[in-house]
N, C-alpha and C positions, 0 to 999 in steps of 0.2 A: 617514612624518616629517620634518616641519624641525630642523633642530639647532635647537638652543636655547644660547643664550648667557645667562649673570649676574653683576650686576657690584650687592657690597652695599659701601652708604657708612655705616660707624660712628661717628655723630659725636659732638659732645661732648652733643649736645644730642638728638638724633632719627639714630635708624638709616633708613635707605631702600635696598630691596630692585626692583631689573630686570634683567626678565628679555626679552631680544632675539631675535629671529629670526635667521634666515641672508641676510634680507632688510633686519636694524636694523632693524626694524619694533618696538618695543617694544609685549612681547605683554601683559606684567601688570608691576603693582609694586605696591609698600605701603611704606609710611610710620610706624613707630609713636616714642614718646620710649625713648630710649637705656637711658635707668634707668643703675642702679649698677653693670651685669650687662653687659656689652659681648657674653659669650657669651650670654647670653641673648634679649637686642633680635636678634642679628642671625642668629640660629635662625629665633628666631620670624617676622621683617621677612620671613626668603629663604623661609620654607614657607607666610604666607599669600601670597607671592608667586605661585609653585609652587600652591597652592590656589585662585587666581584664574584661572591659565595651564590647571588641568586637567591637572596634568604631576605628572611624580615625580622627584626627585631625579635620579634614576638617567638622567634623558630630556633635562639638563642635560649639554651636555662638558665644560665648565670654568666657573670659580666666580672671579673676581676681587675683594678687598677692600679696602677702602679708606677714608680718615680716621683719626682718633684711632684707633680700637677694629681695628685692619687684624691687628694681631699679637695681638690680644687676641679670636682668632674659634674655636668649634673646628669652623669650616665647612672643608674640605678645597681650600683656593684657596689662589690667586698673590697676593702683596699689592704695589701699587704703590699711590705717597705720591697724596693728594689734589692739590699742586699739580697733579701733572701728568694724574690721571683732571679734576678738571676743567677743564682745557683741551680735552683731548681731548673730554670733551663736547659742548664752548661752542662746541667746531671743527665739531662731527657739525648741529649744532642750527642755529649760523649761520656759514657755511666763512669768511665775509670781518672775520670777528673779530679785533681784533688785543691790546685790551683787556678785562681778563675783574674785576670786582670781587665777589665772593663775599661775601654780608653774611649769617653766619649766628649766632646765639642767642648763642655765647662769645669768635667770631673775626669778623675782616675779610683777606678776602686780595685781594689784585690781583695779576693778575698778566699780565707781557706777553706777546706772541707774534708768532714772526715770520710772513712770510705764508704760509711750508711751518708753520706753526701750531704750532711748536716752545716751547715755555718759554726766554723771551730773559731774563729780570728774575723776582721777585718781589717781596712785602714781606708780613708779616703785624700784623695787631697780635692778640694774644692774650691783653696785658695788665692789660689793666682793663677792664671793662664800660663803662665809657663811650665806646667804640670801638665798642659791636659792637650786635646785636639785643637781647640783655639792657635796655640803656640806656633804652628805652622799654617793655620787658616790664615792666621791676618800677615804672615811675611808673606805668604805664597799672593794674597790679594797685591799688595804691595809691589808684588816684580810682576804682577798682572800675568802668574800661571796661576793655574788649576793645581789640586792636589793629586790629583791624577798624574800630570806633569812633573812637577815634583816627585814625587813615588819615582815615575821613568831616568829621573834624571839622577837622584840619588840611589840605584843600580848601575845606574852605568860605573859612575867611580870608582878609581882602585885605592884614592888616598883623600880618607877625610880631612879637611881642614876643624879642628878643636875650636867653636864656638864659645869665648870665654864668659860672657854674660849671662848672666838665670832669666834677667827682666826681658821679658816680651820685646818693650820700647828699644831698649838697649841693645838689646837682639838684633832688630833691626837695623836698627842705623850703623851694628857693625854688619850684619851683611851687606850694605850699601859701601861701606867703605874699603872691604876687599874687593867688592868689584871695581871695583875704580881702582884698585891699585894691579887688577889685571888678574884674579886669580882668579882657577879658573870654578865657571859657576856650580858642575854637578857636584865637584869636590865639599862648594862651600854647603851646597842643599844635604851634600851626607853628614856633614857635620851638623845640621838640625837636625835632623835626624838622631841622630847619635845623642845632641843634648837632650831633643825629649827624651830617648829611649833611657840615655842614666839616669833620669828624674824618676821615672815611670819605673825603672829599677831597684833605686834609694827606694822606692814608698814598699816595691813588694819585697825588700828585703828584710822589711820591717815586722812583716809578717813571716817571712821565712816560706818560700818558694820548693814545693815536692810537686813533683812529675807525677799527674801529666797534667802542665800548666796548658793553659787555654784561654786565647787572645779574643775577644770578643769586641761590638762594640764598634762606633766609624773608624777608629786608629787601625782595625784588625784591616780595615779592606787597602792598607797603607804598606806594599810589599817592602818600601824602604825602610820605616818603622821595624817592619817582621824582621830585618838583617839583621840592624844594631840590634833591638832586642834577644834574636838568639846566641848573638856573638855575647852579653853580657848574662844569660841567664841558661843560655842550652835549649834545648828542641820548644819550638812555642807548637802548639795546635790550632790548627781555627776550625769554625762549625764545619761543616760539610758543602761542598762546593753549591749544591743549590738553595743554601741556608745564607740571608746575609745576615752577615755576623753583629748586625745590629737592632735584629728580632730578638735574640736572647733572654731578659729579664722580659716581654711580652709573650712568649713562647709559655713558658714560668709561668706567668699569671693566670694562664689558661690552662693551665694544667694546673693548679689552682680549682678554679672554676669548676674541675672539673671531680676534683678530688671534695669541694663544699657540695658541691653538688649529689653524688657518690652517699656523700655522709652521711646528710640530713634524708633523704630517698631514706637509708639503710634505718 
């Protein structure tokens, strides 16, 4: 039986577990909400991935944990920062990547890497929801829309309405006001995507954007946000279609697990 390695990314919003084999192919993965108990979510996601792979814990040679909860887990694992794991996973999926933007529910990370794939600089926005995926999630909920429906509306718009408020709460009020004034919903929604993209681009420009630029995290699943980011930053690459963009740091963690195991064995 091929040797197996696992990466578990315990994020503020969701927990992702990935199992790789010796050839660095994804054997199985599982994503669940993190909730308030990181120990529970890390264990549950890992065990669900094992079940999908039809293997036992003993079949996995090594586990590496990453993300906010990397030290708050009862898994037997080594811990590596999410910045390092995200860079490793991105480099694996897109070998010529030089800049990575990871848009999560509670934070945004911009990571710059060298030609060799080493992290050379990074910036993190985790202080305000206005610059994260939570910005769109909250307003979508107030409108009774899903994020997917928001993205579809944004792509239908030929004219975006500028959203002037940078605070999520005030932006929510501004949206309601504009709807009551009869302004087209698709243009308002595109304005929201544009506002979020502008904040992300500002963070990216602090680090310095160098192609190839890869977008990952939940934000990469939002075509409306991708369009607005491309207007500001140029061509944006996404992970391969068969890879959920939220898995990038977990893939990196599993690759580190393989490397650590092989270095120890040698």
